[in-house]
C-alpha positions in Angstrom: 0.0 0.0 0.0 2.6 2.6 1.0 5.0 1.5 -1.8 2.2 2.3 -4.2 1.5 5.6 -2.5 5.2 6.6 -2.9 5.2 5.7 -6.5 2.2 7.9 -7.2 3.6 10.8 -5.2 6.8 10.6 -7.3 4.8 10.5 -10.5 2.9 13.7 -9.6 6.2 15.4 -8.6 8.1 14.4 -11.7 5.3 15.4 -14.1 4.8 18.8 -12.5 8.5 19.6 -12.5 8.9 18.4 -16.1 5.9 20.4 -17.3 7.5 23.6 -16.1 11.3 23.3 -16.5 11.4 25.0 -19.9 9.8 28.1 -18.5 13.1 29.3 -17.1 14.2 29.9 -20.6 11.2 32.0 -21.6 12.2 35.6 -22.1 10.8 38.8 -23.6 7.3 40.2 -24.0 4.6 38.5 -26.0 4.0 40.0 -29.5 0.2 39.4 -29.5 -2.7 39.4 -27.1 -4.8 36.5 -26.0 -8.5 36.5 -25.0 -10.1 39.1 -22.7 -11.6 37.9 -19.4 -14.6 40.0 -18.3 -14.9 40.7 -14.6 -18.4 41.6 -13.4 -18.1 40.7 -9.7 -21.7 39.5 -9.6 -23.3 36.0 -9.9 -25.8 37.4 -12.4 -23.1 38.0 -15.0 -21.2 34.8 -15.8 -20.3 36.0 -19.3 -17.0 34.2 -20.0 -16.6 30.9 -21.8 -14.6 28.3 -20.0 -11.7 28.4 -22.5 -11.3 32.1 -21.7 -11.5 31.7 -18.0 -9.1 28.8 -18.0 -6.7 30.3 -20.5 -3.9 30.4 -17.9 -3.6 26.6 -18.3 -2.3 26.6 -21.9 -0.5 29.9 -21.2 1.6 28.0 -18.7 2.2 25.0 -21.0 5.8 24.4 -22.1 4.9 22.0 -24.9 2.4 22.3 -27.7 -1.2 21.8 -26.5 -4.6 21.5 -28.0 -7.8 22.6 -26.2 -10.7 20.3 -26.6 -14.3 20.4 -25.6 -17.0 17.7 -25.4 -20.1 18.1 -27.6 -22.8 20.4 -26.1 -20.4 21.8 -23.5 -22.3 24.7 -21.9 -19.9 26.1 -19.2 -20.1 29.8 -18.3 -17.7 31.4 -15.9 -17.1 34.6 -14.0 -15.9 36.3 -10.8 -18.9 36.8 -8.6 -17.7 39.0 -5.7 -14.9 41.1 -4.3 -13.6 41.5 -0.8 -10.5 43.2 0.5 -9.0 43.0 4.0 -6.2 45.2 5.1 -3.5 44.0 7.5 -0.5 45.3 9.3 2.4 47.0 7.6 0.4 48.1 4.6 -0.4 44.5 3.7 -3.7 43.3 2.3 -5.6 40.2 1.2 -8.0 40.1 -1.6 -10.7 37.4 -1.9 -12.7 36.9 -5.1 -15.0 33.9 -5.5 -15.7 32.5 -9.0 -18.2 30.1 -10.4 -18.3 27.9 -13.5 -21.8 26.8 -14.2 -23.1 24.4 -16.8 -21.8 21.0 -17.9 -19.5 19.3 -20.4 -15.7 18.9 -20.7 -12.9 21.4 -21.1 -9.6 19.6 -21.7 -6.0 20.7 -22.4 -4.0 17.9 -24.1 -0.2 18.0 -24.1 1.6 17.0 -27.3 3.2 13.6 -26.2 6.3 13.7 -28.3 7.3 17.1 -27.0 6.4 16.0 -23.4 8.5 12.9 -23.7 11.4 14.9 -25.1 11.1 17.5 -22.3 11.1 14.9 -19.6 13.8 12.6 -21.0 16.0 15.6 -22.3 17.1 13.3 -25.1 18.5 10.7 -22.6 17.5 7.1 -23.5 19.6 5.4 -20.8 16.7 5.1 -18.3 14.6 1.9 -18.6 11.5 4.1 -18.3 10.5 7.7 -17.8 7.7 8.4 -15.3 5.1 10.9 -14.5 4.5 12.5 -17.9 1.6 14.9 -18.1 -1.1 13.7 -20.5 -3.9 16.2 -20.0 -5.6 18.5 -17.5 -9.4 18.9 -17.6 -12.4 20.4 -15.9 -15.5 18.1 -16.2 -18.1 19.7 -14.0 -19.4 22.9 -12.5 -17.0 24.6 -10.1 -17.2 26.9 -7.1 -13.7 28.3 -6.7 -11.8 31.2 -5.2 -8.9 33.5 -6.1 -7.0 34.8 -3.2 -4.3 37.5 -3.8 -2.1 38.9 -1.1 0.3 41.8 -1.3 1.3 45.2 0.1 1.1 48.9 -0.6 4.6 50.1 -1.5 5.2 53.8 -2.3 1.5 54.3 -2.8 1.2 51.4 -5.3 -0.2 47.9 -4.8 2.2 45.0 -5.2 0.9 41.5 -5.5 3.1 38.8 -3.9 0.9 35.7 -4.2 -2.1 34.5 -6.1 -3.8 31.2 -5.2 -6.5 29.7 -7.4 -8.7 27.1 -5.6 -11.2 24.9 -7.3 -12.9 23.5 -4.1 -14.5 26.5 -2.3 -16.6 25.4 0.6 -15.0 21.9 0.6 -16.7 21.1 -2.7 -15.0 18.4 -4.7 -12.7 19.9 -7.2 -13.7 19.2 -10.9 -10.1 19.7 -12.1 -7.9 16.6 -12.7 -4.6 15.8 -14.4 -3.6 12.6 -16.1 -0.1 11.1 -15.8 1.6 8.2 -17.4 4.9 6.3 -17.7 6.8 5.3 -20.9 9.2 2.3 -20.9 12.2 2.2 -23.3 11.4 -0.1 -26.2 14.2 -0.7 -28.8 16.0 2.3 -27.5 13.1 4.7 -27.8 10.3 6.2 -25.7 6.9 6.2 -27.5 3.5 7.4 -26.3 1.9 4.3 -27.8 3.7 2.2 -25.2 2.5 4.2 -22.2 1.7 2.5 -18.9 0.6 3.2 -15.4 -2.0 5.8 -16.2 -2.7 7.9 -13.0 -5.3 10.5 -12.2 -4.7 13.3 -9.7 -7.4 15.7 -8.5 -6.2 19.3 -8.0 -7.5 21.6 -5.3 -5.2 24.7 -5.5 -2.5 26.2 -7.6 -0.5 29.0 -6.0 1.8 31.5 -7.8 4.3 33.7 -6.0 6.6 36.6 -6.7 10.2 35.6 -6.6 13.6 37.2 -7.3 14.8 34.0 -8.7 13.1 31.4 -11.0 9.4 31.5 -10.2 7.7 28.4 -8.7 4.1 27.2 -8.4 2.8 25.2 -5.4 0.2 22.5 -6.0 -2.3 21.0 -3.5 -3.6 17.6 -4.5 -7.0 16.2 -3.3 -6.7 12.7 -4.5 -4.5 10.4 -6.5 -5.6 7.1 -8.1 -4.8 4.7 -10.9 -6.9 5.5 -14.0 -8.8 2.2 -13.9 -9.7 2.6 -10.2 -12.4 4.6 -8.6 -11.6 7.5 -6.2 -11.9 6.7 -2.5 -10.3 6.9 0.9 -7.0 5.5 -0.3 -6.9 8.2 -3.0 -7.2 10.8 -0.4 -4.5 9.2 1.8 -2.1 9.1 -1.1 -2.8 12.8 -1.7 -1.9 13.6 1.8 1.6 12.1 1.2 1.8 13.9 -2.1 1.1 17.3 -0.4 3.8 16.6 2.2 6.4 15.6 -0.2 5.8 17.8 -3.2 8.0 20.8 -3.4 7.0 24.0 -5.3 7.5 23.5 -9.0 9.3 25.8 -11.5 6.9 27.7 -13.8 7.2 29.9 -16.9 8.1 33.5 -16.4 5.3 34.7 -18.6 2.7 32.5 -16.9 3.8 33.5 -13.4 3.9 37.2 -14.2 0.4 37.0 -15.8 -1.1 35.5 -12.6 0.4 38.3 -10.5 -0.9 40.9 -13.0 -4.3 39.2 -12.8 -4.2 39.6 -9.0 -3.4 43.3 -9.5 -6.3 43.7 -11.9 -8.6 42.3 -9.2 -7.1 44.6 -6.6 -8.1 47.6 -8.8 -11.4 46.0 -9.5 -10.8 46.1 -13.2 -13.7 45.1 -15.4 -11.5 43.4 -18.0 -8.2 41.5 -18.0 -6.5 40.5 -21.3 -4.1 37.6 -21.3 -0.9 37.5 -23.3 -1.0 35.0 -26.2 -0.3 31.3 -25.3 2.2 30.6 -28.0 2.2 26.9 -27.3 -1.6 26.6 -28.1 -2.2 24.8 -31.4 -4.8 27.2 -32.8 -6.0 24.7 -35.5 -7.1 22.4 -32.7 -8.6 24.9 -30.3 -12.2 24.0 -31.3 -11.6 20.2 -31.6 -14.3 18.2 -29.9 -13.8 15.1 -27.8 -16.0 12.3 -29.3 -15.3 9.7 -26.6 -14.2 10.2 -23.0 
């Protein structure tokens, strides 16, 4: 039991680290703009499509990705309230709840050959590479929360941390990631030979300001094998994952965007425009999942 738990924890850790290592090399400003997120701060105005609201996922990807939706997906999303609490030494905490209503499937699929190359770094000496990221998806309505903390410095607000939670009020998070291993066969790693498919349910992603390479913290709710149902053992495994997982490197552009989003919320902006996600395969943006 505990050996299996440790294997799953290692798989989660390796996949998250691998999916963010290349971000240290990202430099410069984007040369185009992505979609605009409308911020109404009321539950009566959930005006954003799910692909706009979740655009930060492909924005943070370091391999080519495609965004897929199930037929008849009807998600609508928006920030529904705004609350600021001031603390000592000019600090503050901003809390904004969000909701995603409707049904369907929103899925970001990572290009497997690039993912394998990223994790293996061209090294074929290992008998297998583990914890590759296959996809991340949202498959149900969501009650979430964005918490941004920071300080007032020389009269200006500075955001130091932004946490995005998908389980407000202890609701089960509808966000999961899929991981897999690939053995070396005839000197190569191929997606078609993948094994040990694992599903991890994600509660919270936290982005922080840093003088060095930026990192993202991840809180896991459950970890299970793909062919098994989620239960108590999945939650116990997640407890070990949360204890052992260190903060993972993330892209400079993605991390800065999340801090800028927190600043937009601080100023109660009505719109926030993302930079372009250059890894997004635009020809596949509207692809539909026919079986899942």
